[in-house]
Every structure is written in structure tokens, then in C-alpha cells.
N, C-alpha and C positions, 0 to 999 in steps of 0.2 A: 460681576462687572455688568453694569447696565449698558445696553446698546446705545451708541452715540451716532448721531447722524454726521456724515461727511468726515469721519475719522476712521483710521485703521486701528484694529486692536493689535496689541503687541504680539510678536511671533511666539513667545513661550506659551501663550494661551492655546495655540493650535499644535503644539509640539506633541508628537506621538512616540517619541523615542523611548521615554520611560515606560509607557504602556507596553510597547513591544518587548522590552527587556523583562518586564514583570511576567508577561505571558510566556515568554521563552523559558524563564526560570520555573514557573509553575508547571509547564509541560514536562520539563526535565525531572522535576521532583514528583510527578504524579505517580500514583500507585493504583492498584485495583484493576478494574476492567479497562481502563484507559492506558495502562502500562503497555509498552510496545513489545509484547512477547507473544502475540496471537499465534504466529506460525512457528514458534520456537520448538515445539514438539512434533512438527511435521517432517516427513522425509525430505530429502534434497529434491529441489524442483528445477526443471528446465522450462524456460519460456520460449515458445515457438517464435521465430522471427516474423511470422505472418500474423501474430496475434493482434487483436483489437480490444482494448486500447493498445497503443504501440508497445512493443517489447521492452524498450528502455523504461517506460513509465511503470509497467507492471513489475519489472524487476525491482525498481526503486520502492514501490509500494510493498512488495513482499519482504524486502530487506528491512525497511522501516518498521515492519510488523514482526521482526525477529526471525524471519524465514531464511533458509539457506538456498542459494541459487547457484547452479553450475552452468558452464558454457557448452557442454556437450551432452547429448541425449544419453549416451551410454553410462554416464556417471549419475544419472537421475533415477529416482523412484517414481516421480510424478512428472508428467508433461502438461503444461498449461497451454491450451490452444491446440491447433492441428499438429499432429506428429509428422515431422518431415520423413518421408520414406516409409518402407514397410518393415524395417528392422525393429528389433526390441519390442516385440508384441507383448511381452510381460509387463511393460511399463504402463501404469494407469494414466489415461489421458483425460484431463478434466477441462471443462469450459472455463474461459477467462472469468465468467460470471461467478464462479466459485470463490475466486479471490476477492472480487468486488463485493459480493454479498457478505462474505465472512467479515470483511473490514467494516462495512456499514452496520452490521448486526453485532459487532464486538464479540463474535463467537465463531469457531470453526464450523462451518455448515457441513452436513453429511455429504460425503463425496459421492455416494451412489445417486444423489439427485442431480449431479453435474457432470455425468459421463459425457465426453465430447463425441458428437455425432456430426461428421462433415456434411 
């Protein structure tokens, strides 16, 4: 459609509804490295309430990537962010950056590079 002066184009020309539906369908059907199972083989994780990015956002990201998140530290094998209290010294504590880097690199990064240091 050629641009016309002093006239509006019809609304369907600018409609993105179909594009969003197609993108959503492609995302649901995707396989390979973009499939959402990045953390599916990782132990259960606890996300510290003081984590940055915010706890709720990190939990959502982990779950969208196939990870399992619990509500209490005693049920976890990994703590993301600062561990609340001195209990459960056997639980590995990792920086929030481990989650973010793993997601952006499409691979689970080595945990030993992300040990949390307060």
C-alpha cells in the first residue's frame, strides 16, 4: 500500500495480533537449545528473599527454565543468593548471576565459578 497524504491507513495493516499468536506457537513448539528445560536436571533450589533481581522474578525465571524451586531452605540442595541464617551449612550457596548467566548462555554454567560470597 502506497503512503497517502492526509489519510489514515486501515487498522488491520497495523494489527499485531496474528504475529503474537504465531510467535507464541513457535515458542511452544520449539526444540533444541531453546527448549525450556535448562534447569530440569538441577537439584531443588531455594531463592533468598533478599536476592537481586527480586526473588519472585528469579523464581519465575528458574521455573520457566524447567527448574524446581522450594519455599524453605531445608528442602533445597542449592540456595540462590544470600543464605538466611547459619543453619544448613551443607547447602551450596550460589550467586544470582549463575541463574542469569546460565539462561543467557543457554547452558548450565559451572557452579564452582558462582559460589556466593556475602
